[in-house]
N, C-alpha and C positions, 0 to 999 in steps of 0.2 A: 484574522485569517480564518478560513473555512477548511475543515478537514473532513475527508471521506475515508471510511475504513470498510473494505470489502472482506468478507470471510468467504473463502471458496474451498469447496471440497473437490479435489481432483481425482478422477477415476483411477483405480488401482493400476499400477505399472506405467502411468503416463506422467508422473511427476517430473522426471528429467526433461522430457520433451516439452512439457508445459513451461518449465523454467526457461528453456531455450527460446521458445516462441514469445513468451512474455518480454524477454530482453530485446528480441528482434523488433517487436512492434511497439515498444514503449515510447519511442519518440513521437508517436501519434498523440500521446498525452503530454509528454514533457515539452514538446515544441509549441504547445498552445501558450499564447502570451500571458494568460492568467494562471498557469500552473507554476507552482513553486518547487515541485519535485515529487517523486514518489518512491516508495520502498516496497520490496517484496520480502516477506518473511515466511519461513516454513515452521509451523508449530511443532512442538515436540509430541503432541498428542496426534492421534489419527482416529479414523472411524472405520466401521465396516465398509463404508462407501468409498473410502480412499484417504488420501493425504489432505491435511488442512493447511491452507495458506491464508495469509493476511496481506492485503495490499492497502497501503496508506498513501494518500495523495493530499497535498496541501494546495490551496487555491487562494487567490487574493480576496475573494468574497463569494458568497453563495450565488448571487445572480450570474457571475461569470462562469461558475462551475455548471449551473443549470443550462446555460447557453451551450457549453461543451457537451453536456449530457444528452441533449436533444439533437446534436449535430450528426450529419452523415459521417463525419470523421470518427465519432465515437461508435456509431453503429458498426462501421467497418472493423474497428479495433475489437469490439465485443465478438463479432462473428469469427474472428481468427482464434479467439480463446475459448469460445463456447464448446467446441468438440471435446475439450479436456475436462469440463465441469460435470459434476453429478449433482451439485447443489451449491447454495450460497446465500449470503445476505449482505445488506448494505446498511451502514450506520453513518449518519452525518452529524457534524458538531461544529460549534464555534469555539475556537481556541480562546480561552479567557486569560491565560497567563503562560509565560514561558520563562524558565530559569535556565539560562545557558550554563554550560559547564565552566567552572572556574577552578576546578581541582587540579592539582599537580601531585606528583609523587611526594614531594616534600610537604605540602599542606596536608595530605592525607596521613602521612606518617606523624606529623605534628598533632593532628586530631586524635590519632590512635594513642599517642603518648599521654595526652590529656585525659583519656578515659580511665 
């Protein structure tokens, strides 16, 4: 799996509108056959330039992500979000391991008793 993480600084006082537009246009990403989903997170920290958000999206592989990244579909998506941004960066990575949650309330309680 290939993961993309965007760090976006959203202009002051535009965070709520940005979140609304991101949700409205998100299907242009998630409807791509190679996309495995995406998440929007609002960081607890902020900067003088605005609010910090992270967008994480997972893809079946890097070539399929790059295909999307250079598409007209992606350009249109970016243009809708660009007015809210004052800065940002992108990090890409290959997922090397995944540990799915197996915890339940009872197993967590048992672990705490053993400590």
